[in-house]
C-alpha positions in Angstrom: 86.6 154.7 -50.9 85.0 154.7 -54.4 83.1 151.6 -55.3 83.7 150.1 -58.8 80.6 149.9 -61.0 79.4 146.4 -61.8 78.4 147.5 -65.4 78.7 150.3 -67.8 76.2 151.0 -70.6 77.4 152.6 -73.8 75.2 154.4 -76.3 76.6 152.7 -79.4 76.5 155.4 -82.0 79.0 158.2 -81.5 80.6 156.4 -78.6 81.8 153.1 -79.9 80.6 153.2 -83.5 80.7 155.9 -86.1 79.5 156.2 -89.7 82.0 154.6 -92.1 81.4 157.5 -94.5 80.8 161.0 -93.1 77.0 161.8 -92.8 77.2 164.8 -95.1 78.7 162.8 -97.9 76.1 160.1 -97.5 73.2 162.6 -97.4 74.7 164.5 -100.4 75.0 161.3 -102.4 71.4 160.1 -101.7 70.0 163.7 -102.0 71.5 164.0 -105.5 69.9 160.6 -106.4 66.6 162.1 -105.4 67.0 165.4 -107.4 68.4 167.7 -104.7 70.8 170.4 -105.7 71.8 171.2 -102.1 75.6 171.4 -101.6 77.5 169.1 -99.3 78.6 172.1 -97.1 75.0 173.3 -96.9 73.8 169.8 -96.0 76.5 169.6 -93.3 75.4 172.9 -91.8 71.7 172.1 -92.0 72.3 168.7 -90.5 74.0 170.0 -87.4 71.5 172.8 -87.0 68.6 170.4 -87.3 70.3 167.9 -85.0 70.8 170.6 -82.3 67.1 171.5 -82.6 66.1 167.9 -82.2 68.4 167.5 -79.2 66.6 170.5 -77.6 63.2 168.8 -78.4 64.5 165.6 -76.7 65.4 167.6 -73.6 61.9 169.1 -73.5 60.6 165.5 -73.6 62.8 164.6 -70.6 65.1 162.7 -73.0 62.6 159.9 -73.3 62.7 158.2 -76.6 61.1 155.3 -78.5 61.1 154.1 -82.0 58.3 156.5 -83.1 60.3 159.5 -81.6 63.5 158.4 -83.3 61.7 158.1 -86.6 60.2 161.5 -86.2 63.6 162.9 -85.2 65.4 161.6 -88.3 62.5 162.4 -90.7 62.7 166.0 -89.5 66.5 166.2 -89.9 66.3 164.8 -93.4 63.5 167.2 -94.3 65.4 170.2 -93.0 68.6 169.1 -94.9 66.7 169.1 -98.2 64.3 172.0 -98.5 64.5 171.8 -102.3 62.7 168.5 -102.4 58.9 168.4 -102.6 58.8 165.2 -100.5 61.7 163.8 -98.5 59.9 160.5 -97.7 61.6 158.5 -100.5 65.0 159.9 -99.6 64.4 159.2 -95.9 63.6 155.6 -96.8 66.8 155.2 -98.8 68.9 156.7 -96.0 67.1 154.5 -93.5 68.0 151.4 -95.6 71.6 152.6 -96.0 72.2 153.3 -92.3 70.4 150.0 -91.3 73.2 148.2 -93.1 76.1 147.2 -90.7 78.6 148.1 -93.4 77.5 151.8 -92.9 79.2 151.7 -89.5 82.7 151.2 -88.1 84.2 150.8 -84.7 86.3 153.6 -83.3 89.9 152.4 -83.1 90.0 152.1 -79.3 86.7 150.4 -78.8 87.9 146.8 -78.5 90.8 147.5 -76.2 88.6 149.6 -73.9 85.9 146.9 -73.7 88.5 144.2 -73.1 90.1 146.3 -70.3 86.7 146.7 -68.7 86.2 143.0 -68.7 89.7 142.4 -67.4 89.0 144.5 -64.4 85.6 142.8 -63.8 83.2 145.4 -65.2 80.5 144.2 -67.5 79.3 146.4 -70.4 76.3 146.6 -72.7 75.4 148.6 -75.7 72.3 150.8 -75.7 70.9 153.3 -78.1 69.4 153.3 -81.5 69.4 150.4 -84.0 71.5 147.8 -82.3 69.7 145.1 -84.3 71.0 146.7 -87.5 74.6 146.8 -86.1 74.7 143.1 -85.5 77.9 142.4 -87.6 79.8 145.2 -85.7 78.5 143.9 -82.4 79.5 140.4 -83.4 83.0 141.6 -84.1 83.0 143.0 -80.6 81.6 139.7 -79.2 84.3 137.7 -81.1 87.0 139.8 -79.3 85.8 138.2 -76.1 82.8 135.7 -76.0 81.4 137.0 -72.7 80.5 140.5 -74.1 76.8 141.1 -73.9 74.9 142.9 -76.7 71.7 144.8 -75.8 69.1 145.2 -78.5 67.5 148.5 -79.2 65.1 150.0 -81.7 65.7 150.0 -85.4 66.2 153.6 -86.4 69.7 154.9 -86.8 70.1 157.7 -89.3 
């Protein structure tokens, strides 16, 4: 007989939450503001290639992460997306500020029904992952769906 878990932990971004505007569009908009001429298609390709490279690096680090590693990861991704900029630090800071805003994120359509179902069958859930402090308003929307939902706090570096 299979035993029911007492809790399920979800990595918030990419599982329950997604960017409200596609990443390539956001990167392109902010890149243009900083003088980049890289096309949106090129940014998309560079983003996914760099993201894959960073995932492999995470595996080599036994998938252990912390705020410093997350910052390094996203600075590297931004840098590789915009090779035409002398310095990507100001762009990174603008992207960091943008993605730290809860309005930059939205819930996947099935999120609330799934979480309510888990609670209805007696399974607790919590969010883990990057930047849960910055996703407070989305988390509060989840919490308002049912007051007993718990929100776990993470680092502050979603990009």
